[in-house]
N, C-alpha and C positions, 0 to 999 in steps of 0.2 A: 371541102366541107363544109368548112368556115367561110369557105368562099361564095357557095351558094348559100347559106342561112342569110351573110351580109346584102347580098343582092335582093333575096327574098323580102329583108327586110324595109331593103330601100324602096320597093316596087309596092309594097305594102303602105310606106310614110305617104311615097309621092300620088297613090289612090286617095288618102286619107286627109293629107296637112299639104298638097304641092309651097316649096320654099325655096326661094331664091337663092339655090345652094346646088352646087355640083360636088359630089364626091367621086373621087377615084381611087382603086384599089390599088395595093400594092406589085398586081401581075399587072396594071395596066388599063382595065376594065373600068370605063367610068359610067356613072348615072348621073342622070342631072334632073332636080328633082321640082324644078318648074320652068318655065320658058327664057326668063332671063336670068342668068345665076348671077348674080353677086359675090358669091364667097367661095371661094372652091379648099376643098378640102382634100386630103392626100392620106390617104393608109398606110403607113412607110412599111408594114409588113403584115402577117396575120395574125401577131401576139396583139395589135395594136387593135385587133375587132371588138376585145373586150370591153376597151371603154365607150366602143360606138354602138353597143346591140343593147345595154345597159344604161344610156347616158342621163347626166345629172351636170351639173355646172360645175362639181365639184371632179367627176372624171373626167369631164372633158378637158376642163382645167387643166388639169394634170396632165393628161394625156398632150398636149400640146407644151405645157412647162416641161418637161420631160422627154421630148424630143419623139414619142411618138408617133404623131400627127401634125401635119403642115397645116397650115391655115393661109390663104391671100384674099383681099378684102378690105373693105375699109373696116376699124377695129369695131364700131357701132355696129355695121351690119352683122359680124360676126356674133356677139355676146347676144342681140337678136333673134339670128339664128339658132345660137345654144339652147336657150329661152324655149325657143317652139323645140326643140329637141326631146331637152329636157322634161315638157310638160308632157310630150308624144312617151315618154319612159312611162317608168311606174312612178306611180303620182304620190305612192309609200313614202319612196325617198325623195320628194322635194316636199315633205312638211316640217321638215328639220329636226334636228333632236332636242331631247331637254335635256337642261344644264345638269351636266354632271355635280355640281356643288362641290366637286372635289380639285381646280385647281386651288396650289396652296397660294399663292400671290404672298411667298416672304419677300424679305429685301434682297435675298440673294438670288431667286428666281426673276422678281419683278425687273433688277436690274439687268439681268442674259434677256430678260422679254426685248427690253428696252433696246438693250444694245444691238439684238438682232434685226431689227427696223431700223433703228434713228442712224447706224455705226457703219453706211454703205460706206457714203464719203458723201463731204460736205459740197464737193463738185456735182456727184447724181443729182443732188436735191435743189443744188443752185439753177441746173440746165434748165427747168421746169415751173420750178416755182415761180415767185413774182421777184421782185427786186430783195423784198425786205424779208422773203424766207417764212414767209407764215403759211405752216402747214396746218390749215383748218379752212371751216366753213370761210366761202367772204360773204359780202353784202349786199346789195346788189339795190338801190331805192329805184332805177328806171328801167333797168336791167340791160341799156344797151353798152354799160360800162365796160372797161376794161377789165383785167383781172387785177393788176396792183392798185386801179381806184378801188374798186371794189374791196380791197384787202384792207385798205388805210380804212373805210365806211366803215369795217366789220371794229376794226377797234377805236374806229370813236365811237360808234355803238354801244360797246362793251361800254366805252369810258361813262360815256353817258348815262349807261343804266347805273354806275356805280356812285355818279356824282362824286364825280373828282376833282376836286381844289388844292389848289397851292399848299405846301406842307404836309396832306397826310403821306400816312404809310399802308404803302401795297406790297401785298402780296400778291406773285403770280405763279403759281402750282401748274408744276411741267412748263415752263417757260420756249423752250423751243429753242431758239438761235436769238431771243430778246427782244422780237421784234415790239409786241405787247406792252413794256419795261421800258422801252427805249423811245414808244409812244407817249406812255402817259406821265414819264418823269419830262421830254423833251415841250410835251403840248399844255400840259396839265399841271407843270409844276413838283410832282408829288415824288417823294421818294418811294424808290421801289426793290424789291429783294425777289430774283427767280429763282427758283429752283430746277434740277434738272439731271436726269441721272445719265445722259445722253454724253458721253464725254467728248464726242466730236463738237455737239451744239455747246457745252459748257463753253468751250477753248475759244470756236468763234464767235461769240455771242460776248466775251469778255472782250475779243478783240473790235467789235460791235460800239459797243459802250466803249472804250476807248475813244476809238475815229470818232466818236458824236459830244465826246469833251463831256461824259456825264460821269465819270467814274466817285464823284463826289454824291449823286443822283439816284446812281444805279449798283446793285452789287448782286451779281450774280453765282449762284452755289452747284457745286456738284453735291448736290443731298435730296437722300427721300424727303418725300414731304413731314412722315410721319417723325422724322429725326427732327426737327425746327423745335428749338427748344421756347418756355415761357407759356404765357395766358395772356390773350388778351394783346399781344403783342402788336397787331395792325388793324387799322382801323377798314380797310378795305384788301378783299380777295379775289383774286379771278383763276377760273381753271378753264383756261381753252383748251381744249383736245386731249387733255391729260385723262379725261373721266373713263375711259373707253380701258383703259389699263388696270382700271382699280378692283374689278372680281365683282362677283355679287357679291357673296359670302361678308367681301369687306368694305358695303355700302355702306352700313353704320359708324365702322370705325373712321373711313371717308368723311364722313358729313358730323362725326366728333370732332374729329381734327380739324375742322372747319370751322367748326362753332370754338374752342377751344382757343384757337388763335384769333379770334375777330373780338375787335370792343365791344363789349355792350350799348346798341347803337349804330353797331358798323354794321356793311353791307358787301353780300357775297354774293357771287355769278358764276355759275357753273355752266361751262358750254360742251353737250356731249351727244355721242352717235347713243342712238337709242332704237330696242326694238319695236318692231310693229307687233307682236304678239305679246299678249298682255300675261301670257304663260313662261315670255323670256325666252321662245325658243330660238335659235340658232337664224340667221338668212333662209329663206325658205329657195327648192328646187337644189341645194347641196353648195349654196356657195359661200353657204357659214362655212360646209367646212374646209371649200378654198382657204380661204381666207386666215381660218384656225391650225392648220397646216403650214402652210407657204407665208404669211402677209405674217398674223399677230397672234404671235403663241399666248396662250392661256386670258386674250383676248374674252371677251364675256359683256354681253348689252343687256342692259334691265331694260322694260317698259318704263316708262318716265311715271307710269302711277306707285310704281313698284320704287322709284328716284325719290318721288316725291316724301311714299310715305319714310323712308328713312331716313330724309334731309329733316320732316318734319319731328318724328320719334329722335333725333339728337336736338331738339331745342332752337331749330330757326324756324321761322316765318316766309313761307312760300308768301312772294309778292308780286309776280308775274310768269305768267310762263309765254316762250315764243317759239314755235317752231319756224324750223329755218330750211326743212326738206328741200322744197324748190330753189331755194337759194346756195346747196351744198349741190343739186343735182346740175347747175350751171357750172360752179367750181371746178367739181369733176371732170367736166366738160372740157375746162378750159386747162386744166393739167394733164388731160388721157392728149387731148390734140396737141400741145407743145412737147409731149413724152414723143407720141409718134413721129414729130417734124425731127427730131434728133435720137429716131431709134438705131443708128450707126453709131454715132458716138457713146451711149448711155449703155450701148450693149458691148462696149472698148472698154467703159469704166467700170461695169458692173459683172460683166461675163453676160455669155447669152442666155443662159437659165436666168439667173436673175429680172434683166428684161422680160423674158418674157414673163413673168410672173406679176411687174408691175405693168405691162402693158393688159393682161386681163383684168388685175385690182383696178386700176383708175376706169379703164373702159364699163366694167361690170360694175363698180360701183354708182359711177354714174347715171348707169341703165337702173339699178336696182334703186336709190333715191328718187329717179325719176317717175316709176311706177311702185311708189308706195310701200314696198320690201323694208327700208329701214326710215328712220326719223332720226332728228339730230333738233335736241332743245336747246332753248337760253333759259335758266331756272334763276330769277333772281329772287333773293332770300334776305332778313334781316334776323338781328341775332338782336334779341328783345331786351330792353331794359331791366333791370330787376328794382324791385321794391314798386314806391306807389305808384312809379310812371311807367310801369313796365309796356303797358300797351302803347307809349308813344313811339310814333313814324320817323325816323329820318326823309320820307317820303314824301311829296306833293299830292293831293288828293286826286290829283289825273297823273295820265300819262305822258303828256304836254314837254315834258321837259328833255324827254329821251328823240322825239324829234325837232325843236324847237328850230328856224333857220337850217333845215336841211335844203340844201337844195343842190339838184343830180349834177352830180361830179365834182361836187364839193366837199370838203373834209367836216364841216359841221361843227370846227372848233379853232382857238386860235392860240397861237403860242402864246405859253404863258414863262414867265421872268423870274417866278418865285425860288 
């Protein structure tokens, strides 16, 4: 009975929407949905049909991760086919869900979520990230750069927006493996503090600081950003790729903390993924549900308008907003390609199921950014000075300082010895 239902569904799909897909059922029956199939999908048993008959990016991803279906082909073609299948299914499933507003985001739950995602192993991440292990959107000036060059350009892009200079103090919230703190200290002469909730990141970041000979300039802490003491402690604050873990209910508190820790006249740079939906809905076609379940527990994406509102209500002044959506599509494309090239090694390191999760996640997100399902913004803001000079800004009138002397392939900065 279920076999006939699947075959009928496939025949109808082939008439309405030919796809470069060949589907093989558990009994050996095969249906090609196009003349030149580039993707082979195998339903391993009758129960796997339930994932296929009402497809979404989430159900198809779940079926692959849990081993109910197998898929062969270029991962980019696989994701594109999955999108077409999802659109052919129930469109109501593809609208995404309204945020629950119930994610607790306590210090304990946030640490558990970070450990779930980042404490796989440092070897796992180093296999497909760049040598500095920068796990955030790169910055492409020409579009022809390799990943390592583009990541250095991103670090410099942030440093320039922060107008770093020797002797300043910098806080990097969600410092990862220390790339930003090390880059800012070694090339701009600042004294940096980086905080992370990941034990693996903390330990390797401290090791990299020692190897760079920067122990007098860079301090890495295993600490929640909310627990950093003091007021007006840092001249500059960066937050790169951490924003996604804050939670919608905690956005105001997050920017309140940035405001508290920043000196009057200081500059902050928030680099984070945002929803393309003004109602802050999950990523469409069920992709957001897959990410919530398998990749980022408790992850919530605000629309950029909500982020700007919360930033402003915290007392910060927005001075620049830049979308890097196309840059992240290229970055994720690099990551996905590198992951695919080492799939056997990564499966051995993390297990077959986790490797399948990451294959779907990296290629799916590359597809999502390329097609505008999600976005990413760098928001530059200042903390106005109090009193009569409150309207004064530390920034030049034009944005030329961000791009001066930027040559394709170069870093755009000079090392500092201070």
